[in-house]
PDB file of N, CA, C and O in Angstrom, chain B, residues numbered from 101:
ATOM      1  N   MET B 101      90.612-127.459  -4.840  1.00  0.00           N
ATOM      2  CA  MET B 101      91.002-128.621  -4.057  1.00  0.00           C
ATOM      3  C   MET B 101      91.384-128.073  -2.558  1.00  0.00           C
ATOM      4  O   MET B 101      91.164-128.747  -1.552  1.00  0.00           O
ATOM      5  N   ARG B 102      91.934-126.875  -2.530  1.00  0.00           N
ATOM      6  CA  ARG B 102      92.343-126.342  -1.232  1.00  0.00           C
ATOM      7  C   ARG B 102      91.215-126.229  -0.322  1.00  0.00           C
ATOM      8  O   ARG B 102      91.400-126.492   0.867  1.00  0.00           O
ATOM      9  N   ALA B 103      90.020-125.854  -0.755  1.00  0.00           N
ATOM     10  CA  ALA B 103      88.840-125.739  -0.058  1.00  0.00           C
ATOM     11  C   ALA B 103      88.385-127.164   0.582  1.00  0.00           C
ATOM     12  O   ALA B 103      87.925-127.236   1.722  1.00  0.00           O
ATOM     13  N   LYS B 104      88.537-128.149  -0.161  1.00  0.00           N
ATOM     14  CA  LYS B 104      88.232-129.535   0.171  1.00  0.00           C
ATOM     15  C   LYS B 104      89.016-130.012   1.348  1.00  0.00           C
ATOM     16  O   LYS B 104      88.523-130.831   2.124  1.00  0.00           O
ATOM     17  N   LEU B 105      90.281-129.506   1.518  1.00  0.00           N
ATOM     18  CA  LEU B 105      91.157-129.945   2.476  1.00  0.00           C
ATOM     19  C   LEU B 105      91.178-129.080   3.697  1.00  0.00           C
ATOM     20  O   LEU B 105      91.917-129.326   4.651  1.00  0.00           O
ATOM     21  N   ALA B 106      90.344-128.050   3.653  1.00  0.00           N
ATOM     22  CA  ALA B 106      90.408-127.110   4.899  1.00  0.00           C
ATOM     23  C   ALA B 106      90.095-127.854   6.198  1.00  0.00           C
ATOM     24  O   ALA B 106      90.816-127.643   7.172  1.00  0.00           O
ATOM     25  N   LEU B 107      89.122-128.667   6.278  1.00  0.00           N
ATOM     26  CA  LEU B 107      88.761-129.388   7.444  1.00  0.00           C
ATOM     27  C   LEU B 107      89.987-130.261   7.852  1.00  0.00           C
ATOM     28  O   LEU B 107      90.420-130.225   9.003  1.00  0.00           O
ATOM     29  N   ALA B 108      90.494-130.987   6.957  1.00  0.00           N
ATOM     30  CA  ALA B 108      91.636-131.936   7.218  1.00  0.00           C
ATOM     31  C   ALA B 108      92.804-131.199   7.782  1.00  0.00           C
ATOM     32  O   ALA B 108      93.472-131.692   8.691  1.00  0.00           O
ATOM     33  N   GLN B 109      93.066-130.032   7.267  1.00  0.00           N
ATOM     34  CA  GLN B 109      94.218-129.159   7.748  1.00  0.00           C
ATOM     35  C   GLN B 109      93.931-128.623   9.036  1.00  0.00           C
ATOM     36  O   GLN B 109      94.856-128.509   9.841  1.00  0.00           O
ATOM     37  N   THR B 110      92.704-128.259   9.358  1.00  0.00           N
ATOM     38  CA  THR B 110      92.377-127.744  10.690  1.00  0.00           C
ATOM     39  C   THR B 110      92.347-128.801  11.738  1.00  0.00           C
ATOM     40  O   THR B 110      92.649-128.503  12.893  1.00  0.00           O
ATOM     41  N   LEU B 111      91.998-130.032  11.413  1.00  0.00           N
ATOM     42  CA  LEU B 111      91.927-131.205  12.326  1.00  0.00           C
ATOM     43  C   LEU B 111      93.352-131.749  12.629  1.00  0.00           C
ATOM     44  O   LEU B 111      93.636-132.229  13.726  1.00  0.00           O
ATOM     45  N   GLU B 112      94.211-131.651  11.622  1.00  0.00           N
ATOM     46  CA  GLU B 112      95.522-132.369  11.710  1.00  0.00           C
ATOM     47  C   GLU B 112      96.347-132.066  12.929  1.00  0.00           C
ATOM     48  O   GLU B 112      96.939-133.013  13.446  1.00  0.00           O
ATOM     49  N   PRO B 113      96.462-130.867  13.457  1.00  0.00           N
ATOM     50  CA  PRO B 113      97.162-130.716  14.688  1.00  0.00           C
ATOM     51  C   PRO B 113      96.456-131.258  15.850  1.00  0.00           C
ATOM     52  O   PRO B 113      97.138-131.503  16.845  1.00  0.00           O
ATOM     53  N   LEU B 114      95.220-131.479  15.881  1.00  0.00           N
ATOM     54  CA  LEU B 114      94.491-132.070  16.952  1.00  0.00           C
ATOM     55  C   LEU B 114      94.440-133.552  16.927  1.00  0.00           C
ATOM     56  O   LEU B 114      93.992-134.140  17.911  1.00  0.00           O
ATOM     57  N   ALA B 115      94.866-134.218  15.872  1.00  0.00           N
ATOM     58  CA  ALA B 115      94.800-135.676  15.705  1.00  0.00           C
ATOM     59  C   ALA B 115      95.456-136.446  16.922  1.00  0.00           C
ATOM     60  O   ALA B 115      94.870-137.404  17.425  1.00  0.00           O
ATOM     61  N   PRO B 116      96.671-136.014  17.379  1.00  0.00           N
ATOM     62  CA  PRO B 116      97.322-136.835  18.387  1.00  0.00           C
ATOM     63  C   PRO B 116      96.568-136.720  19.713  1.00  0.00           C
ATOM     64  O   PRO B 116      96.782-137.524  20.621  1.00  0.00           O
ATOM     65  N   GLU B 117      95.824-135.877  19.809  1.00  0.00           N
ATOM     66  CA  GLU B 117      94.926-135.673  21.148  1.00  0.00           C
ATOM     67  C   GLU B 117      93.762-136.629  21.237  1.00  0.00           C
ATOM     68  O   GLU B 117      93.296-136.915  22.340  1.00  0.00           O
ATOM     69  N   TYR B 118      93.276-137.132  20.126  1.00  0.00           N
ATOM     70  CA  TYR B 118      92.039-137.887  20.106  1.00  0.00           C
ATOM     71  C   TYR B 118      92.155-139.092  19.290  1.00  0.00           C
ATOM     72  O   TYR B 118      92.852-139.141  18.276  1.00  0.00           O
ATOM     73  N   ASP B 119      91.372-140.191  19.804  1.00  0.00           N
ATOM     74  CA  ASP B 119      91.390-141.495  19.117  1.00  0.00           C
ATOM     75  C   ASP B 119      90.451-141.474  17.867  1.00  0.00           C
ATOM     76  O   ASP B 119      90.643-142.143  16.852  1.00  0.00           O
ATOM     77  N   MET B 120      89.431-140.634  18.075  1.00  0.00           N
ATOM     78  CA  MET B 120      88.422-140.608  16.904  1.00  0.00           C
ATOM     79  C   MET B 120      87.706-139.146  16.934  1.00  0.00           C
ATOM     80  O   MET B 120      87.471-138.555  17.988  1.00  0.00           O
ATOM     81  N   VAL B 121      87.440-138.719  15.849  1.00  0.00           N
ATOM     82  CA  VAL B 121      86.568-137.468  15.777  1.00  0.00           C
ATOM     83  C   VAL B 121      85.455-137.819  14.862  1.00  0.00           C
ATOM     84  O   VAL B 121      85.636-138.265  13.729  1.00  0.00           O
ATOM     85  N   LEU B 122      84.306-137.600  15.395  1.00  0.00           N
ATOM     86  CA  LEU B 122      83.002-137.900  14.476  1.00  0.00           C
ATOM     87  C   LEU B 122      82.482-136.477  14.068  1.00  0.00           C
ATOM     88  O   LEU B 122      82.382-135.576  14.900  1.00  0.00           O
ATOM     89  N   ILE B 123      82.158-136.322  12.759  1.00  0.00           N
ATOM     90  CA  ILE B 123      81.576-135.167  12.297  1.00  0.00           C
ATOM     91  C   ILE B 123      80.278-135.517  11.710  1.00  0.00           C
ATOM     92  O   ILE B 123      80.184-136.324  10.785  1.00  0.00           O
ATOM     93  N   ASP B 124      79.125-134.826  12.321  1.00  0.00           N
ATOM     94  CA  ASP B 124      77.889-135.019  11.927  1.00  0.00           C
ATOM     95  C   ASP B 124      77.532-134.019  10.830  1.00  0.00           C
ATOM     96  O   ASP B 124      77.531-132.808  11.047  1.00  0.00           O
ATOM     97  N   CYS B 125      77.230-134.554   9.653  1.00  0.00           N
ATOM     98  CA  CYS B 125      76.978-133.683   8.612  1.00  0.00           C
ATOM     99  C   CYS B 125      75.489-133.596   8.312  1.00  0.00           C
ATOM    100  O   CYS B 125      74.907-134.665   8.127  1.00  0.00           O
ATOM    101  N   PRO B 126      74.817-132.495   8.242  1.00  0.00           N
ATOM    102  CA  PRO B 126      73.423-132.519   7.864  1.00  0.00           C
ATOM    103  C   PRO B 126      73.197-132.751   6.445  1.00  0.00           C
ATOM    104  O   PRO B 126      74.016-132.390   5.599  1.00  0.00           O
ATOM    105  N   PRO B 127      72.060-133.370   6.150  1.00  0.00           N
ATOM    106  CA  PRO B 127      71.676-133.650   4.756  1.00  0.00           C
ATOM    107  C   PRO B 127      71.735-132.213   3.915  1.00  0.00           C
ATOM    108  O   PRO B 127      71.312-131.178   4.431  1.00  0.00           O
ATOM    109  N   GLY B 128      72.219-132.239   2.760  1.00  0.00           N
ATOM    110  CA  GLY B 128      72.185-131.086   1.871  1.00  0.00           C
ATOM    111  C   GLY B 128      73.404-130.282   1.997  1.00  0.00           C
ATOM    112  O   GLY B 128      73.561-129.383   1.171  1.00  0.00           O
ATOM    113  N   ASP B 129      74.284-130.463   2.893  1.00  0.00           N
ATOM    114  CA  ASP B 129      75.454-129.580   3.100  1.00  0.00           C
ATOM    115  C   ASP B 129      76.635-130.338   2.398  1.00  0.00           C
ATOM    116  O   ASP B 129      77.449-130.966   3.076  1.00  0.00           O
ATOM    117  N   GLU B 130      76.719-130.269   0.995  1.00  0.00           N
ATOM    118  CA  GLU B 130      77.620-131.042   0.252  1.00  0.00           C
ATOM    119  C   GLU B 130      79.031-130.677   0.517  1.00  0.00           C
ATOM    120  O   GLU B 130      79.934-131.513   0.479  1.00  0.00           O
ATOM    121  N   MET B 131      79.231-129.337   0.806  1.00  0.00           N
ATOM    122  CA  MET B 131      80.598-128.857   1.075  1.00  0.00           C
ATOM    123  C   MET B 131      81.144-129.479   2.350  1.00  0.00           C
ATOM    124  O   MET B 131      82.275-129.964   2.377  1.00  0.00           O
ATOM    125  N   LEU B 132      80.338-129.464   3.409  1.00  0.00           N
ATOM    126  CA  LEU B 132      80.811-130.121   4.577  1.00  0.00           C
ATOM    127  C   LEU B 132      80.961-131.608   4.490  1.00  0.00           C
ATOM    128  O   LEU B 132      81.901-132.147   5.073  1.00  0.00           O
ATOM    129  N   GLN B 133      80.063-132.331   3.776  1.00  0.00           N
ATOM    130  CA  GLN B 133      80.166-133.714   3.551  1.00  0.00           C
ATOM    131  C   GLN B 133      81.487-134.072   2.731  1.00  0.00           C
ATOM    132  O   GLN B 133      82.179-135.060   2.979  1.00  0.00           O
ATOM    133  N   THR B 134      81.744-133.166   1.744  1.00  0.00           N
ATOM    134  CA  THR B 134      83.066-133.428   1.000  1.00  0.00           C
ATOM    135  C   THR B 134      84.270-133.117   1.933  1.00  0.00           C
ATOM    136  O   THR B 134      85.263-133.844   1.890  1.00  0.00           O
ATOM    137  N   ASN B 135      84.212-132.166   2.686  1.00  0.00           N
ATOM    138  CA  ASN B 135      85.336-131.867   3.599  1.00  0.00           C
ATOM    139  C   ASN B 135      85.480-132.931   4.613  1.00  0.00           C
ATOM    140  O   ASN B 135      86.597-133.201   5.057  1.00  0.00           O
ATOM    141  N   ALA B 136      84.365-133.582   5.028  1.00  0.00           N
ATOM    142  CA  ALA B 136      84.482-134.613   6.022  1.00  0.00           C
ATOM    143  C   ALA B 136      85.073-135.787   5.487  1.00  0.00           C
ATOM    144  O   ALA B 136      85.807-136.487   6.184  1.00  0.00           O
ATOM    145  N   VAL B 137      84.790-136.083   4.207  1.00  0.00           N
ATOM    146  CA  VAL B 137      85.203-137.422   3.536  1.00  0.00           C
ATOM    147  C   VAL B 137      86.852-137.064   3.224  1.00  0.00           C
ATOM    148  O   VAL B 137      87.721-137.917   3.406  1.00  0.00           O
ATOM    149  N   ALA B 138      87.109-135.923   2.814  1.00  0.00           N
ATOM    150  CA  ALA B 138      88.440-135.635   2.493  1.00  0.00           C
ATOM    151  C   ALA B 138      89.401-135.702   3.744  1.00  0.00           C
ATOM    152  O   ALA B 138      90.571-136.059   3.609  1.00  0.00           O
ATOM    153  N   ALA B 139      88.875-135.351   4.949  1.00  0.00           N
ATOM    154  CA  ALA B 139      89.529-135.326   6.176  1.00  0.00           C
ATOM    155  C   ALA B 139      89.623-136.777   6.844  1.00  0.00           C
ATOM    156  O   ALA B 139      90.418-136.977   7.763  1.00  0.00           O
ATOM    157  N   ALA B 140      88.808-137.752   6.367  1.00  0.00           N
ATOM    158  CA  ALA B 140      88.776-138.997   6.986  1.00  0.00           C
ATOM    159  C   ALA B 140      90.027-139.765   6.844  1.00  0.00           C
ATOM    160  O   ALA B 140      90.683-139.722   5.804  1.00  0.00           O
ATOM    161  N   GLN B 141      90.380-140.487   7.898  1.00  0.00           N
ATOM    162  CA  GLN B 141      91.578-141.378   7.800  1.00  0.00           C
ATOM    163  C   GLN B 141      91.087-142.855   7.883  1.00  0.00           C
ATOM    164  O   GLN B 141      91.899-143.778   7.948  1.00  0.00           O
ATOM    165  N   ALA B 142      89.829-143.045   7.880  1.00  0.00           N
ATOM    166  CA  ALA B 142      89.223-144.307   7.863  1.00  0.00           C
ATOM    167  C   ALA B 142      87.893-144.223   6.962  1.00  0.00           C
ATOM    168  O   ALA B 142      87.423-143.145   6.598  1.00  0.00           O
ATOM    169  N   GLN B 143      87.365-145.409   6.658  1.00  0.00           N
ATOM    170  CA  GLN B 143      86.264-145.496   5.839  1.00  0.00           C
ATOM    171  C   GLN B 143      85.057-144.762   6.438  1.00  0.00           C
ATOM    172  O   GLN B 143      84.634-145.168   7.521  1.00  0.00           O
ATOM    173  N   PRO B 144      84.464-143.727   5.843  1.00  0.00           N
ATOM    174  CA  PRO B 144      83.331-143.209   6.520  1.00  0.00           C
ATOM    175  C   PRO B 144      82.054-143.957   6.231  1.00  0.00           C
ATOM    176  O   PRO B 144      81.996-144.702   5.252  1.00  0.00           O
ATOM    177  N   SER B 145      81.058-143.795   7.020  1.00  0.00           N
ATOM    178  CA  SER B 145      79.822-144.540   6.794  1.00  0.00           C
ATOM    179  C   SER B 145      78.698-143.620   7.176  1.00  0.00           C
ATOM    180  O   SER B 145      78.864-142.813   8.091  1.00  0.00           O
ATOM    181  N   ALA B 146      77.604-143.697   6.545  1.00  0.00           N
ATOM    182  CA  ALA B 146      76.435-142.898   6.813  1.00  0.00           C
ATOM    183  C   ALA B 146      75.582-143.745   7.812  1.00  0.00           C
ATOM    184  O   ALA B 146      75.394-144.946   7.614  1.00  0.00           O
ATOM    185  N   TRP B 147      75.078-143.091   8.876  1.00  0.00           N
ATOM    186  CA  TRP B 147      74.246-143.716   9.847  1.00  0.00           C
ATOM    187  C   TRP B 147      72.861-142.941   9.791  1.00  0.00           C
ATOM    188  O   TRP B 147      72.804-141.721   9.637  1.00  0.00           O
ATOM    189  N   ARG B 148      71.849-143.689   9.917  1.00  0.00           N
ATOM    190  CA  ARG B 148      70.538-143.142  10.016  1.00  0.00           C
ATOM    191  C   ARG B 148      69.772-143.633  11.130  1.00  0.00           C
ATOM    192  O   ARG B 148      69.517-144.832  11.238  1.00  0.00           O
ATOM    193  N   GLU B 149      69.392-142.775  11.965  1.00  0.00           N
ATOM    194  CA  GLU B 149      68.558-143.189  13.166  1.00  0.00           C
ATOM    195  C   GLU B 149      67.223-143.516  12.805  1.00  0.00           C
ATOM    196  O   GLU B 149      66.623-142.732  12.070  1.00  0.00           O
ATOM    197  N   ARG B 150      66.673-144.530  13.197  1.00  0.00           N
ATOM    198  CA  ARG B 150      65.208-144.858  12.869  1.00  0.00           C
ATOM    199  C   ARG B 150      64.546-145.108  14.302  1.00  0.00           C
ATOM    200  O   ARG B 150      65.136-145.533  15.296  1.00  0.00           O
ATOM    201  N   ARG B 151      63.242-144.767  14.205  1.00  0.00           N
ATOM    202  CA  ARG B 151      62.586-144.954  15.423  1.00  0.00           C
ATOM    203  C   ARG B 151      62.506-146.471  15.813  1.00  0.00           C
ATOM    204  O   ARG B 151      62.408-146.811  16.992  1.00  0.00           O
ATOM    205  N   VAL B 152      62.547-147.297  14.864  1.00  0.00           N
ATOM    206  CA  VAL B 152      62.477-148.801  15.162  1.00  0.00           C
ATOM    207  C   VAL B 152      63.891-149.105  16.010  1.00  0.00           C
ATOM    208  O   VAL B 152      63.889-149.899  16.951  1.00  0.00           O
ATOM    209  N   SER B 153      64.952-148.479  15.635  1.00  0.00           N
ATOM    210  CA  SER B 153      66.150-148.849  16.294  1.00  0.00           C
ATOM    211  C   SER B 153      66.274-148.453  17.712  1.00  0.00           C
ATOM    212  O   SER B 153      67.083-149.013  18.453  1.00  0.00           O
ATOM    213  N   VAL B 154      65.492-147.500  18.110  1.00  0.00           N
ATOM    214  CA  VAL B 154      65.582-147.026  19.495  1.00  0.00           C
ATOM    215  C   VAL B 154      64.442-147.614  20.343  1.00  0.00           C
ATOM    216  O   VAL B 154      64.461-147.410  21.557  1.00  0.00           O
ATOM    217  N   ARG B 155      63.460-148.324  19.793  1.00  0.00           N
ATOM    218  CA  ARG B 155      62.471-148.889  20.497  1.00  0.00           C
ATOM    219  C   ARG B 155      62.760-150.471  20.702  1.00  0.00           C
ATOM    220  O   ARG B 155      63.089-151.159  19.736  1.00  0.00           O
ATOM    221  N   HIS B 156      62.634-150.973  21.899  1.00  0.00           N
ATOM    222  CA  HIS B 156      63.016-152.287  22.117  1.00  0.00           C
ATOM    223  C   HIS B 156      61.879-153.176  22.617  1.00  0.00           C
ATOM    224  O   HIS B 156      62.068-154.390  22.699  1.00  0.00           O
ATOM    225  N   GLU B 157      60.712-152.634  22.953  1.00  0.00           N
ATOM    226  CA  GLU B 157      59.729-153.303  23.574  1.00  0.00           C
ATOM    227  C   GLU B 157      59.290-154.735  22.898  1.00  0.00           C
ATOM    228  O   GLU B 157      58.816-155.647  23.575  1.00  0.00           O
ATOM    229  N   ASN B 158      59.491-154.817  21.579  1.00  0.00           N
ATOM    230  CA  ASN B 158      58.950-155.993  20.927  1.00  0.00           C
ATOM    231  C   ASN B 158      60.126-156.955  20.653  1.00  0.00           C
ATOM    232  O   ASN B 158      59.928-157.971  19.987  1.00  0.00           O
ATOM    233  N   LEU B 159      61.397-156.647  21.173  1.00  0.00           N
ATOM    234  CA  LEU B 159      62.430-157.481  20.862  1.00  0.00           C
ATOM    235  C   LEU B 159      62.476-158.682  21.945  1.00  0.00           C
ATOM    236  O   LEU B 159      62.100-158.507  23.104  1.00  0.00           O
ATOM    237  N   PRO B 160      62.938-159.840  21.496  1.00  0.00           N
ATOM    238  CA  PRO B 160      62.964-161.016  22.389  1.00  0.00           C
ATOM    239  C   PRO B 160      63.862-160.700  23.570  1.00  0.00           C
ATOM    240  O   PRO B 160      64.938-160.128  23.389  1.00  0.00           O
ATOM    241  N   GLY B 161      63.467-161.040  24.713  1.00  0.00           N
ATOM    242  CA  GLY B 161      64.150-160.817  25.934  1.00  0.00           C
ATOM    243  C   GLY B 161      64.003-159.495  26.624  1.00  0.00           C
ATOM    244  O   GLY B 161      64.643-159.191  27.630  1.00  0.00           O
ATOM    245  N   SER B 162      63.096-158.698  26.009  1.00  0.00           N
ATOM    246  CA  SER B 162      62.991-157.388  26.605  1.00  0.00           C
ATOM    247  C   SER B 162      61.819-157.234  27.562  1.00  0.00           C
ATOM    248  O   SER B 162      61.462-156.136  27.988  1.00  0.00           O
ATOM    249  N   GLU B 163      61.180-158.503  27.914  1.00  0.00           N
ATOM    250  CA  GLU B 163      60.059-158.460  28.761  1.00  0.00           C
ATOM    251  C   GLU B 163      60.461-158.194  30.202  1.00  0.00           C
ATOM    252  O   GLU B 163      59.600-158.124  31.080  1.00  0.00           O
TER     253      GLU B 163
END
């Protein structure tokens, strides 16, 4: 359990300095993902960038 809280304990003294800290976890790094979730003070969510989401030429109003 101590290893799972290592990131939370490291970030705790920095918390008053920041409104939000984003931790980008690569796929397959379960230890980092577990640490990030354990350190979270809010609901974590997974984001996935898709090529469609960054292209806008076919959206209405983008002419």
